[in-house]
VOPAGU-2260 file (C-alpha; in pm, 1 decimal, decimal comma):
REM VOPAGU-2260
SITE   aa  ch    i         X         Y         Z
SITE  MET   A    0    9999,9    3288,8     711,1
SITE  GLN   A    1   10196,5    3141,5     438,3
SITE  ARG   A    2   10234,3    2802,4     561,3
SITE  LEU   A    3    9871,1    2766,5     634,8
SITE  SER   A    4    9740,5    2873,1     267,4
SITE  ILE   A    5   10041,4    2561,0     147,0
SITE  GLN   A    6    9874,8    2334,0     392,9
SITE  LYS   A    7    9500,6    2417,8     302,4
SITE  TYR   A    8    9621,6    2384,6     -38,6
SITE  LEU   A    9    9726,4    2021,7      10,0
SITE  ASN   A   10    9458,2    1916,7     193,2
SITE  ASN   A   11    9205,2    2104,2     -81,7
SITE  LYS   A   12    9427,6    1841,1    -314,9
SITE  PHE   A   13    9486,7    1564,0    -156,1
SITE  LEU   A   14    9097,6    1547,7     -37,7
SITE  ALA   A   15    9006,3    1579,9    -427,0
SITE  PHE   A   16    9222,3    1298,1    -561,4
SITE  SER   A   17    9095,8    1118,3    -238,9
SITE  LEU   A   18    8721,3    1170,1    -312,5
SITE  ALA   A   19    8786,5    1074,8    -667,1
SITE  GLY   A   20    8991,4     790,5    -592,3
SITE  ILE   A   21    8719,8     623,9    -365,5
SITE  PHE   A   22    8441,3     730,4    -597,3
SITE  LEU   A   23    8640,6     450,2    -868,4
SITE  ILE   A   24    8738,9     206,3    -615,0
SITE  ILE   A   25    8342,9     177,4    -522,2
SITE  ALA   A   26    8246,9     177,3    -883,1
SITE  PHE   A   27    8495,1     -63,6    -944,2
SITE  LEU   A   28    8403,0    -283,4    -678,3
SITE  LEU   A   29    8015,8    -278,8    -770,6
SITE  GLY   A   30    8044,0    -307,3   -1124,4
SITE  ILE   A   31    8213,4    -645,8   -1074,7
SITE  SER   A   32    7972,6    -737,1    -773,0
SITE  ILE   A   33    7616,7    -668,7    -906,1
SITE  GLY   A   34    7499,4    -872,2   -1176,5
SITE  THR   A   35    7263,4   -1160,5   -1238,3
SITE  VAL   A   36    7446,7   -1396,7   -1039,8
SITE  TYR   A   37    7596,4   -1134,4    -708,0
SITE  VAL   A   38    7925,1   -1193,1    -613,7
SITE  PRO   A   39    8040,2   -1060,0    -248,3
SITE  VAL   A   40    8306,7    -783,6    -211,2
SITE  GLY   A   41    8493,5   -1013,5     -35,2
SITE  THR   A   42    8554,6   -1272,3    -224,2
SITE  ILE   A   43    8633,1   -1035,9    -584,3
SITE  ILE   A   44    8928,7    -899,1    -379,3
SITE  GLN   A   45    9046,2   -1242,1    -295,8
SITE  ILE   A   46    8983,6   -1348,5    -657,9
SITE  ILE   A   47    9199,1   -1064,6    -782,0
SITE  VAL   A   48    9459,7   -1081,0    -518,5
SITE  ALA   A   49    9498,2   -1471,8    -583,0
SITE  LYS   A   50    9522,2   -1427,5    -949,2
SITE  VAL   A   51    9718,4   -1109,6    -947,9
SITE  PHE   A   52    9995,0   -1162,1    -693,8
SITE  GLY   A   53    9927,8   -1532,5    -639,0
SITE  VAL   A   54    9954,4   -1513,4    -266,2
SITE  ILE   A   55    9656,0   -1665,6    -148,1
SITE  SER   A   56    9471,2   -2036,5    -259,2
SITE  LEU   A   57    9143,4   -2031,4    -500,2
SITE  GLY   A   58    9049,1   -2354,0    -335,0
SITE  SER   A   59    8811,9   -2253,0    -128,6
SITE  ILE   A   60    8609,1   -1996,8    -379,2
SITE  ASP   A   61    8345,6   -2159,7    -595,4
SITE  PRO   A   62    8493,8   -2194,3    -935,1
SITE  MET   A   63    8216,3   -2014,5   -1103,1
SITE  TYR   A   64    8241,0   -1694,8    -885,7
SITE  THR   A   65    8610,2   -1700,0   -1031,6
SITE  SER   A   66    8502,5   -1769,9   -1390,6
SITE  ILE   A   67    8217,6   -1482,6   -1363,2
SITE  VAL   A   68    8487,3   -1247,5   -1234,3
SITE  ILE   A   69    8789,8   -1330,3   -1435,2
SITE  ASN   A   70    8615,0   -1403,0   -1789,8
SITE  ILE   A   71    8362,9   -1165,7   -1756,1
SITE  ARG   A   72    8306,9    -893,9   -1504,7
SITE  LEU   A   73    8661,2    -772,0   -1466,8
SITE  PRO   A   74    8769,2    -692,6   -1831,4
SITE  ARG   A   75    8411,1    -538,3   -1924,5
SITE  VAL   A   76    8470,3    -290,2   -1609,3
SITE  ILE   A   77    8827,2    -255,9   -1711,4
SITE  LEU   A   78    8713,9    -162,9   -2059,2
SITE  ALA   A   79    8476,3      43,3   -1943,5
SITE  GLY   A   80    8703,8     259,9   -1636,9
SITE  LEU   A   81    8932,9     269,0   -1975,9
SITE  VAL   A   82    8687,6     428,7   -2251,9
SITE  GLY   A   83    8485,5     652,7   -1980,2
SITE  ALA   A   84    8879,0     815,5   -1843,6
SITE  ALA   A   85    8960,3     838,3   -2249,0
SITE  LEU   A   86    8698,5    1022,0   -2344,8
SITE  ALA   A   87    8644,8    1243,0   -1998,4
SITE  ILE   A   88    9030,6    1352,3   -2075,6
SITE  ALA   A   89    9024,5    1414,8   -2396,7
SITE  GLY   A   90    8703,0    1641,1   -2327,0
SITE  ALA   A   91    8892,5    1833,5   -2055,9
SITE  ALA   A   92    9171,5    1849,2   -2295,0
SITE  PHE   A   93    8945,8    2000,9   -2575,1
SITE  GLN   A   94    8768,7    2246,1   -2399,5
SITE  GLY   A   95    9111,1    2361,1   -2199,0
SITE  LEU   A   96    9240,0    2435,7   -2545,4
SITE  LEU   A   97    8936,7    2625,1   -2715,9
SITE  ARG   A   98    8807,4    2816,7   -2374,9
SITE  ASN   A   99    8443,5    2633,1   -2420,9
SITE  PRO   A  100    8249,6    2423,8   -2210,0
SITE  LEU   A  101    8082,0    2311,8   -2529,9
SITE  ALA   A  102    8372,8    2136,4   -2660,8
SITE  ASP   A  103    8406,5    1794,1   -2677,8
SITE  PRO   A  104    8540,8    1488,3   -2906,1
SITE  TYR   A  105    8123,5    1460,5   -3043,3
SITE  THR   A  106    8118,5    1864,7   -3113,4
SITE  LEU   A  107    8412,8    1872,8   -3275,6
SITE  GLY   A  108    8322,9    1592,1   -3507,2
SITE  VAL   A  109    8656,2    1384,7   -3404,5
SITE  SER   A  110    8385,1    1129,4   -3235,4
SITE  SER   A  111    8214,6    1088,5   -3598,0
SITE  GLY   A  112    8538,8    1056,2   -3748,3
SITE  ALA   A  113    8642,7     776,5   -3578,8
SITE  SER   A  114    8255,1     594,2   -3637,3
SITE  VAL   A  115    8352,8     624,1   -3991,5
SITE  GLY   A  116    8674,1     467,1   -3939,2
SITE  ALA   A  117    8558,3     176,4   -3744,1
SITE  VAL   A  118    8212,2     105,1   -3966,3
SITE  LEU   A  119    8436,4     150,1   -4268,0
SITE  THR   A  120    8609,2    -136,9   -4115,4
SITE  LEU   A  121    8355,1    -348,9   -3992,3
SITE  PHE   A  122    8181,9    -301,5   -4414,0
SITE  PHE   A  123    8468,7    -410,3   -4588,8
SITE  HIS   A  124    8633,5    -666,4   -4323,1
SITE  LEU   A  125    8933,8    -481,6   -4325,9
SITE  SER   A  126    9241,9    -615,0   -4190,1
SITE  ILE   A  127    9571,6    -503,9   -4203,4
SITE  PRO   A  128    9855,0    -743,0   -4265,2
SITE  PHE   A  129   10076,8    -804,3   -3953,7
SITE  VAL   A  130    9864,2    -580,0   -3766,7
SITE  GLY   A  131    9571,8    -804,7   -3683,1
SITE  MET   A  132    9292,5    -687,7   -3374,1
SITE  PHE   A  133    9457,8    -337,4   -3405,6
SITE  THR   A  134    9348,0    -279,9   -3750,7
SITE  LEU   A  135    9017,6    -140,8   -3599,0
SITE  PRO   A  136    9124,1     109,4   -3364,3
SITE  LEU   A  137    9407,4     216,7   -3600,1
SITE  PHE   A  138    9177,0     328,0   -3878,8
SITE  SER   A  139    8933,9     466,2   -3631,4
SITE  ILE   A  140    9241,6     715,1   -3485,4
SITE  LEU   A  141    9334,6     744,3   -3871,2
SITE  PHE   A  142    8954,6     901,5   -3955,8
SITE  SER   A  143    8937,7    1091,6   -3619,1
SITE  PHE   A  144    9283,3    1285,6   -3697,0
SITE  ILE   A  145    9153,3    1330,6   -4063,7
SITE  THR   A  146    8869,6    1502,1   -3885,9
SITE  ILE   A  147    8985,2    1720,9   -3732,2
SITE  PHE   A  148    9274,2    1828,7   -3906,9
SITE  LEU   A  149    8987,2    1903,8   -4197,4
SITE  VAL   A  150    8779,4    2095,5   -3929,3
SITE  LEU   A  151    9095,7    2357,6   -3855,4
SITE  ALA   A  152    9124,1    2393,8   -4228,7
SITE  PHE   A  153    8774,5    2444,6   -4304,2
SITE  ALA   A  154    8738,0    2670,4   -4002,4
SITE  ARG   A  155    9089,2    2840,6   -4095,9
SITE  LYS   A  156    8929,8    2926,7   -4442,2
SITE  ILE   A  157    8647,5    3057,8   -4308,5
SITE  GLU   A  158    8819,7    3303,5   -4043,4
SITE  ARG   A  159    9210,4    3309,6   -4072,8
SITE  SER   A  160    9197,8    3380,8   -3690,6
SITE  MET   A  161    9037,6    3034,8   -3630,3
SITE  ARG   A  162    8797,1    3168,4   -3329,3
SITE  VAL   A  163    8675,5    2899,2   -3080,9
SITE  GLU   A  164    8282,5    2969,5   -3223,1
SITE  THR   A  165    8400,8    2938,8   -3578,8
SITE  ILE   A  166    8589,4    2581,7   -3506,0
SITE  ILE   A  167    8298,2    2433,8   -3321,9
SITE  LEU   A  168    8033,2    2502,4   -3559,1
SITE  THR   A  169    8282,6    2345,9   -3814,3
SITE  GLY   A  170    8306,3    2049,0   -3601,9
SITE  ILE   A  171    7894,2    2016,1   -3531,8
SITE  ILE   A  172    7878,8    2037,4   -3935,7
SITE  PHE   A  173    8094,9    1759,7   -4050,0
SITE  SER   A  174    7994,6    1587,6   -3730,3
SITE  SER   A  175    7599,8    1590,4   -3911,3
SITE  PHE   A  176    7787,7    1515,1   -4251,2
SITE  LEU   A  177    7979,3    1217,6   -4155,8
SITE  GLY   A  178    7677,8    1125,3   -3928,9
SITE  ALA   A  179    7462,4    1105,1   -4279,2
SITE  PHE   A  180    7739,9     884,4   -4437,1
SITE  ILE   A  181    7744,2     657,3   -4161,5
SITE  SER   A  182    7345,0     604,1   -4196,0
SITE  LEU   A  183    7417,4     557,1   -4527,3
SITE  MET   A  184    7685,1     286,5   -4501,8
SITE  ILE   A  185    7412,1     122,2   -4252,4
SITE  ALA   A  186    7144,4     147,2   -4529,2
SITE  LEU   A  187    7371,3     -64,1   -4769,6
SITE  THR   A  188    7455,8    -309,7   -4508,9
SITE  GLY   A  189    7308,7    -642,1   -4513,2
SITE  ASP   A  190    7418,5    -957,9   -4272,7
SITE  GLU   A  191    7640,1    -654,5   -4074,0
SITE  LEU   A  192    7390,3    -447,7   -4012,3
SITE  ARG   A  193    7303,8    -574,9   -3637,9
SITE  GLN   A  194    7666,5    -553,1   -3593,5
SITE  ILE   A  195    7747,4    -252,9   -3706,6
SITE  ILE   A  196    7400,9     -82,4   -3491,8
SITE  GLY   A  197    7470,4    -261,8   -3184,9
SITE  TRP   A  198    7822,6    -123,4   -3224,5
SITE  LEU   A  199    7693,3     254,5   -3321,1
SITE  LEU   A  200    7457,9     233,6   -2997,4
SITE  GLY   A  201    7791,6     198,1   -2767,2
SITE  SER   A  202    7846,5    -101,5   -2554,3
SITE  VAL   A  203    8132,4    -224,0   -2347,3
SITE  SER   A  204    7947,9    -585,5   -2366,2
SITE  MET   A  205    8096,7    -940,6   -2418,1
SITE  ARG   A  206    8466,6    -755,8   -2537,9
SITE  GLY   A  207    8658,8    -959,0   -2314,5
SITE  TRP   A  208    9088,3    -909,2   -2271,5
SITE  GLU   A  209    9169,9    -874,8   -2580,5
SITE  TYR   A  210    8983,3    -557,6   -2649,8
SITE  ILE   A  211    9128,3    -410,0   -2322,4
SITE  LYS   A  212    9490,0    -478,6   -2510,4
SITE  ILE   A  213    9380,2    -276,4   -2810,3
SITE  ILE   A  214    9261,5      40,6   -2610,6
SITE  LEU   A  215    9531,7      43,3   -2384,6
SITE  PRO   A  216    9851,7     134,4   -2513,0
SITE  PHE   A  217    9644,0     406,1   -2736,3
SITE  PHE   A  218    9488,2     544,9   -2394,6
SITE  ILE   A  219    9863,3     563,6   -2175,8
SITE  LEU   A  220   10001,1     744,8   -2481,1
SITE  GLY   A  221    9713,4     936,4   -2559,5
SITE  SER   A  222    9693,0    1047,5   -2179,9
SITE  ALA   A  223   10082,5    1104,3   -2096,1
SITE  ILE   A  224   10095,4    1341,6   -2392,2
SITE  LEU   A  225    9800,3    1558,2   -2237,3
SITE  ILE   A  226    9942,8    1542,5   -1885,1
SITE  PHE   A  227   10305,8    1591,6   -2007,7
SITE  ASN   A  228   10143,4    1963,8   -2191,6
SITE  ALA   A  229    9893,0    2023,2   -1915,8
SITE  LYS   A  230   10113,1    2360,9   -1817,6
SITE  GLU   A  231   10078,5    2472,6   -2216,1
SITE  LEU   A  232    9742,6    2372,0   -2170,9
SITE  ASN   A  233    9713,3    2621,1   -1862,3
SITE  ALA   A  234    9893,1    2908,5   -2050,8
SITE  MET   A  235    9630,6    2812,0   -2345,4
SITE  SER   A  236    9309,0    2888,7   -2194,8
SITE  PHE   A  237    9382,3    3222,9   -2089,1
SITE  GLY   A  238    9395,8    3295,9   -2495,1
SITE  GLU   A  239    9666,2    3230,1   -2744,2
SITE  GLU   A  240    9843,8    3542,8   -2711,6
SITE  ARG   A  241    9841,8    3542,1   -2344,5
SITE  ALA   A  242   10067,0    3206,0   -2385,0
SITE  GLN   A  243   10253,5    3334,4   -2667,3
SITE  HIS   A  244   10388,9    3591,0   -2405,6
SITE  LEU   A  245   10429,1    3338,0   -2172,8
SITE  GLY   A  246   10690,4    3138,4   -2425,5
SITE  VAL   A  247   10481,9    2860,2   -2546,8
SITE  ASN   A  248   10455,2    2763,9   -2931,8
SITE  VAL   A  249   10097,0    2787,9   -2949,2
SITE  GLN   A  250   10045,3    2646,8   -3311,5
SITE  LYS   A  251   10297,2    2347,1   -3193,0
SITE  ARG   A  252   10103,0    2291,9   -2851,6
SITE  LYS   A  253    9760,1    2303,6   -3027,0
SITE  LEU   A  254    9921,6    2044,6   -3269,3
SITE  ILE   A  255   10004,5    1792,5   -3011,4
SITE  ILE   A  256    9712,4    1816,4   -2792,7
SITE  LEU   A  257    9467,3    1793,8   -3083,0
SITE  SER   A  258    9639,0    1487,4   -3197,9
SITE  ALA   A  259    9671,9    1308,7   -2840,7
SITE  GLY   A  260    9266,3    1400,7   -2842,2
SITE  SER   A  261    9215,9    1221,6   -3115,7
SITE  ILE   A  262    9439,9     927,7   -3016,2
SITE  LEU   A  263    9221,5     878,0   -2743,3
SITE  THR   A  264    8869,6     923,8   -2891,2
SITE  GLY   A  265    8965,2     688,8   -3145,2
SITE  ALA   A  266    9063,3     392,7   -2924,2
SITE  ALA   A  267    8728,2     463,0   -2720,0
SITE  VAL   A  268    8540,2     461,2   -3001,5
SITE  ALA   A  269    8708,2     162,9   -3185,9
SITE  VAL   A  270    8616,7     -71,3   -2874,4
SITE  SER   A  271    8283,1      74,3   -2747,2
SITE  GLY   A  272    8088,6     254,3   -3022,6
SITE  THR   A  273    7990,9     622,5   -2972,5
SITE  ILE   A  274    7941,6     732,4   -2596,6
SITE  GLY   A  275    7791,0    1086,0   -2549,0
SITE  PHE   A  276    7822,3    1341,0   -2273,3
SITE  VAL   A  277    8105,2    1172,7   -2104,3
SITE  GLY   A  278    8394,0    1378,6   -2240,1
SITE  LEU   A  279    8120,4    1671,1   -2188,6
SITE  VAL   A  280    8013,1    1690,3   -1823,6
SITE  ILE   A  281    8288,2    1478,9   -1647,9
SITE  PRO   A  282    8550,6    1778,5   -1691,6
SITE  HIS   A  283    8272,9    2018,9   -1551,1
SITE  LEU   A  284    8219,0    1778,2   -1239,9
SITE  SER   A  285    8630,9    1749,1   -1208,7
SITE  ARG   A  286    8649,3    2192,0   -1219,5
SITE  MET   A  287    8382,6    2165,3    -904,2
SITE  LEU   A  288    8598,3    1909,3    -735,4
SITE  TRP   A  289    8915,6    2102,1    -791,7
SITE  GLY   A  290    8937,7    2423,0   -1015,0
SITE  PRO   A  291    9076,0    2495,9   -1433,3
SITE  ASP   A  292    9423,8    2392,7   -1333,0
SITE  HIS   A  293    9493,6    2094,7   -1609,5
SITE  ARG   A  294    9761,4    1956,4   -1422,7
SITE  HIS   A  295    9519,3    1837,2   -1133,0
SITE  LEU   A  296    9193,9    1841,5   -1392,2
SITE  LEU   A  297    9323,3    1595,6   -1631,0
SITE  PRO   A  298    9405,7    1325,0   -1370,1
SITE  LEU   A  299    9101,8    1393,4   -1210,4
SITE  SER   A  300    8892,0    1396,0   -1529,9
SITE  ILE   A  301    9078,1    1017,9   -1562,2
SITE  LEU   A  302    8956,4     930,8   -1219,6
SITE  ILE   A  303    8586,0    1059,0   -1212,9
SITE  GLY   A  304    8530,0     934,8   -1573,6
SITE  SER   A  305    8635,0     572,9   -1558,5
SITE  GLY   A  306    8422,3     525,4   -1228,2
SITE  PHE   A  307    8119,8     684,2   -1420,2
SITE  LEU   A  308    8113,1     487,1   -1741,7
SITE  ILE   A  309    8165,5     204,8   -1483,5
SITE  LEU   A  310    7811,1     303,1   -1320,9
SITE  ALA   A  311    7654,9     385,5   -1638,6
SITE  ASP   A  312    7729,0      31,5   -1770,9
SITE  LEU   A  313    7615,2    -117,5   -1471,6
SITE  VAL   A  314    7328,0      54,7   -1494,3
SITE  SER   A  315    7256,4     -53,5   -1836,5
SITE  ARG   A  316    7232,4    -415,0   -1789,6
SITE  THR   A  317    7079,5    -417,2   -1472,5
SITE  ILE   A  318    6803,3    -171,5   -1512,9
SITE  ILE   A  319    6583,3    -374,0   -1699,8
SITE  SER   A  320    6783,1    -711,3   -1670,5
SITE  PRO   A  321    6818,0    -966,8   -1835,1
SITE  THR   A  322    6780,6    -710,4   -2115,1
SITE  GLU   A  323    7072,2    -455,8   -2168,9
SITE  LEU   A  324    7007,6    -118,2   -2292,2
SITE  PRO   A  325    7317,4      56,7   -2471,8
SITE  ILE   A  326    7539,3     230,9   -2252,4
SITE  GLY   A  327    7482,5     563,9   -2474,2
SITE  VAL   A  328    7139,6     537,3   -2353,2
SITE  ILE   A  329    7217,2     557,2   -1995,5
SITE  THR   A  330    7508,9     839,3   -2052,8
SITE  ALA   A  331    7267,7    1061,1   -2252,0
SITE  LEU   A  332    7022,4    1008,0   -2014,8
SITE  ILE   A  333    7189,1    1090,5   -1698,1
SITE  GLY   A  334    7464,7    1343,8   -1848,5
SITE  ALA   A  335    7233,0    1557,4   -2047,8
SITE  PRO   A  336    7015,4    1644,6   -1705,5
SITE  VAL   A  337    7357,0    1720,0   -1516,1
SITE  PHE   A  338    7497,6    1910,3   -1769,9
SITE  ALA   A  339    7168,7    2124,8   -1851,9
SITE  LEU   A  340    7223,0    2197,8   -1453,3
SITE  ILE   A  341    7569,3    2288,5   -1444,8
SITE  LEU   A  342    7515,5    2530,3   -1701,9
SITE  LEU   A  343    7216,9    2650,5   -1491,2
SITE  GLN   A  344    7451,5    2702,3   -1217,1
SITE  ARG   A  345    7723,4    2877,4   -1406,7
SITE  LYS   A  346    7455,7    3111,6   -1516,6
SITE  ARG   A  347    7366,1    3219,2   -1143,0
SITE  MET   A  348    7712,2    3264,7   -1089,8
SITE  GLU   A  349    7825,6    3462,3   -1325,0
SITE  ARG   A  350    7473,6    3713,8   -1219,7
SITE  SER   A  351    7546,3    3723,4    -868,8
SITE  GLY   A  352    7946,5    3753,3    -928,9
């Protein structure tokens, strides 16, 4: 009997990760294949294998296809995947930490803080010596850190117990205030107006390999920290008192998890602008596949979030081609109804249970 239950557990785990992995691979290939010029999937695989492993020649492949895949679509798809993965795992961690399905980088004000840092960098043309292209993500991450700690400090001032509802309401207040500050910056801009507004609407177009180099180290660092703290997240999702009884240093772990989430959000916002609903909806979809165990929920959120944003970007650039819609518009149009359906389903389950 015990062997059967273990086998069922392993099968479910394997099935969940297989579905998420297949979804990401399909999204990846579709994102590269579909566009103004259609590139056959077989050709895409040949080009990538030739460039990465060098085991086959590109002589028989049209150079136009090679240029489109390597210089335009592949970096765009990889960047969209990294941004989606970063926002999804950060959202899953915030929801687990605060034990609230409405928690995500946007409701906590983290993304608004990151946006302020990025807008200030663009507005004043800031550049840190010896850092160069990493100036933008560093300022975004710095301001996201400042925002989350101000939110926590303010929530603690209001209520020493720092209830989840108080933290979320404080985050919404800070988010609204910082949004007004960004609007003020836009009103004061001249030549930079188009660049800042285009960036704020959210996009991964025309970013290139340099932007992948910007987000990748921060994504690896933030994701690794959260995955290594998955057991502690499981404990804290049952409440801080319960976690303390289980031997978790709650204050230290909370600080580490919030810091990792801020790193991921700041880096994502720096390279793509503000893209909503990914960190809110994807963790819910991942829980439907596996459940609340963060040891599996966090990696699943990475896979599903990555595939979701790649497809959202594909829709944004093809739905009214040749004009491109901001990717944030697509994620909101898809994410809002999906989230509403998830909430309705949860409510029905609570009533029937």
